[in-house]
ZAMARGU-4260 file (C-alpha; in steps of 0.2 Angstrom, whole numbers, plus 5000, padded with zeros to 4 digits):
<rodrens>
0) 5000/5000/5000 | 5007/5017/4995 | 5009/5031/5008 | 4994/5041/4999 | 4983/5025/5000
5) 4988/5024/5019 | 4983/5042/5021 | 4966/5039/5012 | 4962/5024/5023 | 4966/5035/5039
10) 4955/5049/5033 | 4940/5036/5029 | 4943/5029/5047 | 4942/5047/5054 | 4926/5050/5045
15) 4918/5034/5052 | 4925/5036/5070 | 4922/5055/5072 | 4906/5058/5061 | 4899/5041/5058
20) 4900/5044/5040 | 4904/5030/5027 | 4916/5040/5015 | 4913/5040/4996 | 4930/5033/4993
25) 4931/5039/4975 | 4928/5057/4980 | 4939/5056/4996 | 4953/5049/4985 | 4951/5063/4972
30) 4950/5077/4986 | 4966/5069/4994 | 4975/5069/4978 | 4970/5087/4975 | 4978/5092/4992
35) 4994/5087/4984 | 5010/5086/4995 | 5002/5096/5009 | 4995/5079/5016 | 5013/5073/5020
40) 5018/5089/5030 | 5013/5089/5049 | 5008/5107/5049 | 4999/5108/5032 | 4990/5092/5034
45) 4978/5099/5047 | 4967/5114/5048 | 4967/5125/5063 | 4949/5129/5067 | 4955/5142/5079
50) 4965/5152/5067 | 4955/5165/5057 | 4969/5167/5044 | 4968/5148/5042 | 4950/5149/5039
55) 4952/5163/5027 | 4964/5153/5017 | 4952/5138/5016 | 4939/5150/5010 | 4949/5158/4997
60) 4960/5144/4991 | 4948/5130/4992 | 4930/5136/4992 | 4932/5150/4979 | 4947/5145/4968
65) 4944/5126/4968 | 4926/5124/4970 | 4921/5140/4961 | 4910/5147/4974 | 4905/5165/4976
70) 4912/5174/4991 | 4899/5178/5004 | 4895/5174/5023 | 4888/5157/5018 | 4906/5151/5015
75) 4913/5155/5032 | 4896/5148/5040 | 4899/5132/5030 | 4917/5131/5036 | 4912/5133/5054
80) 4898/5121/5052 | 4910/5107/5045 | 4923/5111/5059 | 4909/5110/5072 | 4903/5093/5065
85) 4921/5087/5064 | 4922/5091/5083 | 4928/5107/5090 | 4938/5098/5104 | 4946/5087/5090
90) 4964/5094/5088 | 4968/5084/5072 | 4956/5090/5059 | 4964/5083/5043 | 4964/5095/5028
95) 4958/5082/5016 | 4944/5077/5027 | 4939/5095/5030 | 4939/5098/5011 | 4929/5082/5008
100) 4916/5088/5020 | 4916/5105/5013 | 4914/5098/4995 | 4899/5087/5001 | 4892/5102/5011
105) 4891/5114/4996 | 4886/5100/4984 | 4901/5102/4973 | 4906/5084/4970 | 4905/5087/4951
110) 4921/5097/4953 | 4930/5081/4955 | 4921/5071/4942
</rodrens>
């Protein structure tokens, strides 16, 4: 099993354990690949829910640039909802899982088709 496949399996387990969600493995794989090498770096592989600048980066670089959403208050509300669902006390919020959940939340799965 490749390192990326191990990461994808870890993300799927995280979704199941923390949210009770059976991951769409095809979408999770595509989202993880889209994250690029950031998934292998300890700092960039997670999203800090307490950092406003980090949330702005997720909004601008992922929701607006990648998913093609228009800027507005709904974007930050969606990010905060996903992070709350993931667990505010959970310190390890994996970037690929957050992006997967945001893709599902905003119904933009077709971006990865």
